[in-house]
Residue, then its C-alpha position, 0 to 999 in steps of 0.5 A: x504910753x496910751x493904746x491909743x495916742x495923738x500927738x500935737x502934729x496930729x491933733x492940729x491938723x484938722x483934716x485928720x483931727x475932726x475926722x476922729x470923735x469921742x464915745x462915751x455913754x451911761x448905762x440909762x441911754x445918755x452920752x456925751x461924744x466930740x471931737x477928740x479936740x473937743x470942736x462939734x462937728x455934728x448936731x449929735x454932739x454934745x457932753x451931756x446928751x440925756x433922754x428927755x421923757x416929758x418932751x419926746x422920750x428922745x436923746x437932746x443935746x442940753x450942754x453942746x460944749x463948754x468954751x474954755x479961756x486961760x487967764x494969765x496977767x491978764x492975758x486971755x488964750x482962747x482953748x476952744x474952738x467952733x466952726x462959722x460958715x465958709x470955714x472959718x474957726x473962732x479961736x483956733x485954740x486947737x493950736x495948743x494942744x500938745x497930747x491926746x490919751x485915751x486910757x483910762x479915760x480920755x485926757x487932752x494936754x494944753x501948753x500955752x509958753x510956760x503954762x500946762x494943763x491937763x483936761x479929761x472927761x469921765x461919763x458917770x456909769x449911772x447918772x445923767x452926768x458929765x465929769x471934767x476935771x482939769x490940772x494946772x500942770x505947770x505955771x509960774x503964776x496962779x491963773x483963772x481958768x473961764x468956763x462958759x457952757x454954750x447951751x442947746x437944749x434940742x432934740x438929736x435930730x434939730x437945731x435950734x435957733x435963737x428965740x424969745x422963749x428962752x427962760x435967762x433966769x438961773x438958780x444958785x446951787x453950792x458950788x454951782x448953777x442950774x439953769x432950765x432954758x424951757x419948760x417940760x425939760x431936765x434942769x442942768x447943773x454945773x457945780x464945781x469942786x471949789x468954789x468958783x465966781x458965778x457971772x450971769x450974762x446971757x447971750x446968743x452965739x449964732x451961727x455956729x457951724x457942723x461940717x459933717x451935717x452939711x456934708x450930709x445934706x442937712x440944715x447944719x447951723x444953729x445958734x447956742x444959748x451961753x447964760x453966762x461965764x465961770x472964773x475958778x483960779x488954779x494953782x501950780x499942781x492944784x485940779x479941780x472937778x466940775x460936774x454938769x448933770x440932771x441932779x443936784x449933788x454934794x460937790x464936797x464928794x466930786x473929787x473923790x466919785x471922779x476917782x471912784x469912775x475912775x477905778x469903775x472902767x475897764x481901761x482901754x488899754x488894748x485892743x480887746x479892751x476897747x471892743x469889750x468898753x464898747x460892746x458895754x455901752x451899746x446895752x442901756x437899762x430905761x424905763x425898767x427895760x432892759x434894750x441895745x442901742x442900735x447904735x451911736x449917735x442916732x439909733x435908738x432900739x431896733x429889733x433886727x440889730x438887738x438879736x444878732x448884737x446880743x450874743x457878741x455884746x453878753x455871751x463870751x462874757x457869760x452875762x446870761x443874765x443881761x441875754x434874757x433881761x434884753x429878750x425879756x423886753x422886746x418878748x414883751x412887744x412881740x405882736x402877731x409873731x412879730x417883734x418891733x423892728x423900730x421904734x417904741x409904744x404908738x411909735x412902732x414899726x414892726x416891718x420886718x420879716x427876719x426879726x423873728x427869725x433872727x430871735x431864733x438864732x439867737x436863743x440857739x447860740x444861748x443854746x449852744x453855750x449852755x448847753x440847756x437845752x429842756x429849761x431853754x423850751x421852757x423859757x422861750x418854747x411859748x414864744x417860739x410857737x406863736x412867731x411859728x404859728x404865725x408863720x404858718x398862718x400870715x401874718x402883716x406885709x403879706x409874710x406867710x410860710x408858703x407851700x413849698x416850705x419857704x417864707x415869703x415876704x413883701x408888699x409894694x413901698x416895703x422893704x423887709x429886710x436887712x436891706x431896707x433903705x427906701x429912697x422916693x418911696x421906693x426900695x433900694x433892693x426890692x427883695x419881695x418874695x423869697x430872700x435867701x437870707x430869710x429862708x437860710x434862717x427859717x430853716x436853721x429856725x424850724x431846726x432848732x425848734x424842733x432840736x429844744x421841742x426833742x431835749x424838751x419831750x414835746x411831742x406834739x409839736x415834733x408831730x407838726x412840725x417834724x415833717x418840713x424841715x425836709x420839705x424846706x430844704x428840696x425847696x430851697x435848694x431848688x429855688x435858690x441853686x444854681x449849678x453852673x454860677x456854684x453860687x445862691x440867688x439873692x431872692x427869688x420870685x413864682x416869675x424870676x430869680x436875681x443873681x447879684x453876687x451879695x452877701x446874704x447868701x453866706x447866711x446858708x451857709x453860717x449858720x447853725x443847721x444849713x440845707x446846703x452839702x459841703x461841696x455847695x458850701x465851699x462854692x459860695x465861701x469862696x465867691x463871697x470871699x474873692x467878690x465881697x471881703x474886705x478888711x472891713x467886712x463883707x461888701x453888700x454887693x460885688x464890685x462888677x456889678x453895675x449897680x455897685x456904688x464904692x463909696x458911702x457919702x453925699x446927702x440922704x439919697x445919694x448914701x441911701x443909694x449907696x447903703x446896700x449897694x456896696x458899702x462895706x458892713x463890718x457885722x457880716x465879717x461875723x458870717x463869714x468867719x463862722x462859714x469859712x471856719x465850718x469849711x475850713x477848720x482849723x487851716x482858716x483859722x489863719x484867714x480868720x484872724x487876719x480879718x479880726x486882727x486888720x479891725x485893731x486899725x480901725x480903734x484909732x479912727x472914726x470912732x475912736x476906741x469902737x467900729x463904724x457902721x458900714x465903710x466905703x467899698x472902695x479901697x482904703x475903705x473909710x468910715x461912715x455912718x455911726x462911729x459906733x455900731x453895735x453889731x459892727x462891735x458885736x460881731x467882731x467879738x463873736x469872731x475873737x470867742x470863735x476863734x478862742x474856742x478853736x486855738x483852745x481845742x488845738 
């Protein structure tokens, strides 16, 4: 039995099955995503979604879906399903589903009378190509499979409507056809491992609706172009492999390439293997750069997310080469001491105070694993000095080390920390001033830099920066700590302090170099555990607060208002685990093992086999946001590594 398996009663229950989504990617930024019953519920869903460098260098849905009809003795079984306005589903092909398996690749079993067939998917690892395999398991007669490709040819963030400028021409290729709906786009080529008969009848299907976009307050209907259909005959025991790709291929190799792609995969036959597979999907090579996709299906590269996720995605696997490739990519884009936070090229944004400080943390994680401090200083020392120099002299967004040694940041209308939601031009969580996690990161970065410099005997650096940590530590405690409350302020200005109970204070404990004493650390860990810890990570705000929002739902404004006001973030579990184990040592292992194992429940929810971006603050902590988030997966992988290290030392 497959590790992740769904039966007939679950598959035909649309409330259950439409809430569970599939994701498969290659290593160049392309992906396939849909629900487990292959009904698209998001504008981001599609069987072939790929970057289009001649359009906007963003991801575009090229092949949205394939409509299937099984024809036996002139009787047609329509096995697909789409949603239309009014909650109408047509055709209702899900009623023929019997089982879903996830290992080694997604597989659906259909039954209609004495006909049983299976459908499997796999995305090529190094090509913009999806393979689909149909096998007729049971049938008295030879059966015709009629397959209609539904083409979108549009940016993942938009929807398409019927138009007259679509190119309805097609080109015959060996065992298939290629189309190019609009100039500037890639051609999509659909080929079969055995000959299929193509009938060209270009048409549009109108008002296909995506329920998740409707719920999220976005435009939710589009028209899809169907150029024609393919007929292929199969008899009992026969199978056919279909390739849909941006490049033509010899169809005689499709069956063997299918088998080869399956062999390359780590089986998704356990919790740990699901996490490993999910982690592998975030690191991509595109335009000769190695990057981390922050999350699927709508995030691109984010600098902050990259540095937070990178250690968990690479270091437990000892993939030091990949680690360096990713950091080198961002180092090449460093500007005025700041790393890009969002975007590329002319669309890049540097609005982040902590991304550069997370860089130090990521390098520190590498140093802990490798114990090659002098070499790390040689590789990264110049970058470290550049960042520190700009912090000292001041850089964009009023980011600067003040006379008290702490890092200040902020401008009107800007949200520079990871709590960056903005509604109507105003930050939801305005944190201008001294942010607690920023300065915890800053103290750690400063101490780590001196550690590296000492190993490399860089005395000039030590002379310049060696006296600062004592000032930073003293100012940190004076600015943030309250003996009466027993925890840290979330942020402070020269006039006031914010005492919301938020998870940001946990980083002052979890960092390798902490400005706190043991008593302070224990008090903070206990408060975070009592007020913020859930089975899915840490809440972004205590439920005791009047501003707490327990559900992440509704239109963009409603969601943004809840994003950092109570929503649970899985990635914060990593810092909590590190802090808890620092405070409680081996006596804390059971608590953290339970936290880690609790995430196994989500392997069959939301994005199956992976971990979502956020979860509701209120039980049962339903998944929300992106279905697969890099730092969520990475930090759970890192927790596993922490536990393994502790258990090995027992």
